[in-house]
N, C-alpha and C positions, 0 to 999 in steps of 0.2 A: 588202699584203705582196707583195714581188717574188720570185717563184720561177721560175728558169729551167727551160724544157722540156729534159729530159735529152737526147733525141735531137737536137734543134736545137742545143743547146750543144755536143755532140760534133762535129756537122758544122761548126759555126763554128770551134771550136778546131782541127780538122784543117785547115780552109781557111787559118786564120791561120798555122798551123805551116808549111804549104806556101809561103805567100806571104812570111812574115817570118822563119822559122826557129824550130825547137823551143825554143831558148833564150829566146825572147821571149814564149812563150805559157804561162801558168800559171793553174791554177784556185786561187782564193784562199779559197773557202768562204764561209759566211755572214758577214755584217757587221751590226753594230748600226746603227740609223738608220732613216730613213723614205724610201721610194722609191715613187712612184706608177706607175712605168713598167709593172709587171706587171699593173696593173688594166686598162689599155687593151687588152691582148691577151686577157685573161680575158673582158672585156665582149663581144668579138666572136668568141670561141672559136678563137683561133689561137695557135700556139706563139710564145714570145718568148725572147730571149736578151739579157740586160743584161751588158755588159762594161765594165771600166775601161780607160782609156787612159793610158799613162804618157808624156805629152809633156813631160817635164821635162829639165832639164840635168843629166846624170849627175855632173858635176863638183861639184854641191852635196851629194852623198851619200857617206857614208863608205866604201862598197864600191868606189868609184872608177869611172871612166868605162866600163870594160869589164865591170863587174859590176852596173850599176845595176838591171838586170832582177831581180836577187835582192832588192834593197830593195823593189821593187814586190811580188814574190811573197810576201815575208815580212810585208808590211804595214807596213814601216818607212818607205816613201816616202809623203809626204802626198798625199791624194787631192784632186780638183778642188774640193771644198768647204772645204778646209782653208786657213786664212790663211797657212800655210807652203808652200802649193803654188807652185812657181816654174816655169811652163812655159818651154820653151826660147825661145819667141818665135813669131811667126806662122808662120815657116818654119824648120825642116821640119815643125813640129807639125801644121799644117793639112793639108799634103800627105799625111802618114802617116795622119791621121784619115780623110781622104777615101778613101785606099786601103783602110783597114780597113772602112769602110762599104760600099764597092763589092765588096770580097772577100766580105763576109757576104751582101750582097744577091744576088750572082751565084749563090749556091747555089740560091735559089728562082727566079731569073729564067731560069736555064738549063733548067728543067723544061718 
């Protein structure tokens, strides 16, 4: 089972909001499915945060290009394991994913 560490999650969400804007950071709550990610952190006794990344073309979603983040937050946007997931393309998706990873890692690297 994958359960995010509350303190680490809050730190990552705050960092993401500072880096990308509050309108793009949403807590989605529990999801059905299977994810091994949390087991790795539990095995070595460290906190972990699993997040979803919405690297899709907002034109494909009914809320329109300026409100695509609402589709993600409400669970209406397909996730990366869905056959309906349509990423924007290598760029800008990869650039933003790297920015997110570096933003989250910086919280602990700056200590």
